[in-house]
C-alpha positions as CSV (number, residue, x, y, z in Angstrom):
1,P,-0.1,0.0,-0.1
2,V,1.0,3.6,-0.6
3,K,1.9,5.4,2.4
4,T,-0.4,8.7,2.0
5,F,0.0,11.8,4.4
6,Q,-2.9,14.3,5.0
7,Y,-2.2,17.8,5.2
8,I,-4.1,21.1,5.7
9,V,-3.1,23.7,3.0
10,I,-2.6,27.1,4.6
11,K,-1.6,30.4,2.9
12,V,0.7,32.7,4.6
13,G,1.5,35.7,2.4
14,D,1.7,34.4,-1.4
15,E,2.6,30.9,-0.5
16,Q,1.0,28.0,0.3
17,Y,2.2,25.5,2.9
18,G,0.9,22.3,4.1
19,I,0.9,21.4,7.9
20,D,0.6,17.5,8.7
21,I,-2.9,16.9,10.1
22,N,-1.5,14.9,12.9
23,Y,-0.3,18.2,14.4
24,I,-3.5,19.9,14.4
25,D,-5.7,20.1,17.4
26,N,-8.1,22.9,16.4
27,I,-8.6,25.9,13.9
28,V,-10.1,29.0,15.3
29,R,-11.2,32.3,14.0
30,M,-9.2,35.2,15.2
31,T,-9.7,35.9,18.8
32,P,-8.2,38.5,20.9
33,I,-4.8,37.8,21.7
34,T,-3.3,38.9,25.3
35,R,0.0,40.5,24.6
36,I,2.9,39.4,27.2
37,P,6.0,41.4,27.9
38,K,9.6,40.4,27.0
39,V,8.9,37.6,24.3
40,S,10.4,37.3,21.0
41,E,8.8,39.6,18.4
42,Y,7.0,36.7,16.5
43,I,5.3,35.6,19.7
44,K,1.8,37.5,19.5
45,G,0.7,36.7,22.9
46,V,-1.7,34.2,24.7
47,I,-5.4,33.3,23.9
48,N,-7.9,31.3,26.3
49,L,-8.7,28.4,24.3
50,R,-11.6,26.3,26.5
51,G,-10.0,27.4,29.7
52,E,-6.5,26.6,28.6
53,V,-3.8,29.4,28.0
54,V,-2.2,28.9,24.6
55,P,0.6,30.9,23.3
56,V,0.3,32.2,19.7
57,M,3.0,33.0,17.2
58,S,3.2,34.6,13.8
59,I,4.6,32.4,11.3
60,R,4.8,35.6,8.9
61,R,7.1,37.2,11.6
62,K,9.0,34.0,12.3
63,M,9.9,33.8,8.4
64,D,10.7,37.3,8.3
65,L,7.5,38.1,5.9
66,G,6.4,41.5,7.7
67,D,3.5,41.6,9.9
68,D,0.4,39.8,9.9
69,T,-2.6,41.6,8.2
70,I,-5.8,40.2,9.8
71,T,-8.8,39.6,7.7
72,N,-11.9,37.6,7.9
73,K,-10.1,34.4,6.5
74,S,-7.3,34.7,9.0
75,R,-7.3,31.8,11.4
76,I,-5.3,30.4,14.5
77,I,-4.4,27.0,13.7
78,I,-3.9,25.2,17.1
79,L,-1.1,22.7,17.0
80,K,-0.7,19.8,19.4
81,L,2.9,19.2,20.2
82,E,4.6,16.6,22.1
83,V,7.0,18.7,24.1
84,Q,5.3,22.2,24.1
85,G,1.7,21.3,24.3
86,L,-0.6,23.5,22.5
87,V,0.6,26.3,20.4
88,G,-1.2,28.7,18.1
89,V,0.1,30.0,14.8
90,I,-1.6,32.9,12.8
91,V,-2.0,31.8,9.2
92,D,-3.8,34.2,6.4
93,E,-6.2,31.6,5.2
94,V,-6.9,27.8,5.5
95,K,-7.4,26.4,2.0
96,E,-8.1,22.8,2.1
97,V,-7.3,19.3,3.2
98,I,-5.1,17.2,0.7
99,M,-3.6,13.6,0.6
100,L,0.0,13.3,-0.5
101,G,1.4,9.9,-1.4
102,E,5.1,9.6,-0.6
103,S,6.0,9.9,-4.0
104,E,4.4,13.3,-4.6
105,I,6.6,14.8,-1.9
106,E,10.2,16.0,-2.8
107,R,12.1,15.8,0.1
108,N,15.3,17.2,-1.3
109,V,14.3,20.9,-0.9
110,K,17.2,22.4,1.3
111,N,19.0,23.6,-1.7
112,S,16.4,24.8,-3.8
113,R,15.3,27.7,-1.8
114,N,16.8,30.5,0.4
115,S,18.4,29.1,3.2
116,K,16.1,30.8,5.9
117,D,13.0,29.4,4.4
118,A,14.7,25.9,3.9
119,M,14.9,25.4,7.8
120,F,11.3,25.7,7.9
121,I,10.4,23.1,4.9
122,N,10.8,19.5,5.1
123,G,9.4,19.0,1.3
124,I,7.6,20.3,-1.5
125,G,4.2,18.2,-2.1
126,K,2.8,18.2,-5.7
127,N,-1.0,18.6,-5.6
128,G,-2.2,18.4,-8.9
129,E,-0.6,21.6,-10.5
130,E,0.1,23.4,-7.6
131,L,3.3,23.1,-5.5
132,V,2.9,23.2,-1.4
133,S,5.7,23.6,0.9
134,I,5.5,21.0,3.7
135,F,6.2,22.7,7.1
136,E,8.8,21.3,9.4
137,I,6.5,22.1,12.4
138,S,9.5,21.2,15.0
139,A,11.5,24.1,13.1
140,V,8.6,26.6,13.0
141,I,7.8,26.2,16.6
142,D,11.2,25.3,18.2
143,E,11.5,28.4,20.3
144,V,7.8,28.9,21.5
145,A,8.3,26.5,24.3
146,T,11.2,28.6,26.1
147,A,8.9,31.8,25.5
């Protein structure tokens, strides 16, 4: 049997990225974010999610893509991580869920993009005509736990 992976396709800026669905706990609409002092600039603050305090970060800021522009399509994706627990990331839009087989994911991408991006990406998925950069969630989230 062909091993397949499910990804949620999100937009950040003009690019499409895939997040492995196994990491996703929840997708919520924008909600007030409480700022916290003395944290990295890409940490936007915390939200209250069903009584739990969840740190929220800006992928745009983390990847040096400027500040978030919040629209009615903006969402906070709640990621469930072994070490950090729940972490929210702000995305410009959630597009769809796709299935990709191992053969549809090009893993050797380290040299093809600029190196800053490359550390956040662990593959490029071919979804029909579109290319989707697959996030390396651990690299995207790495420092949130220490915030």
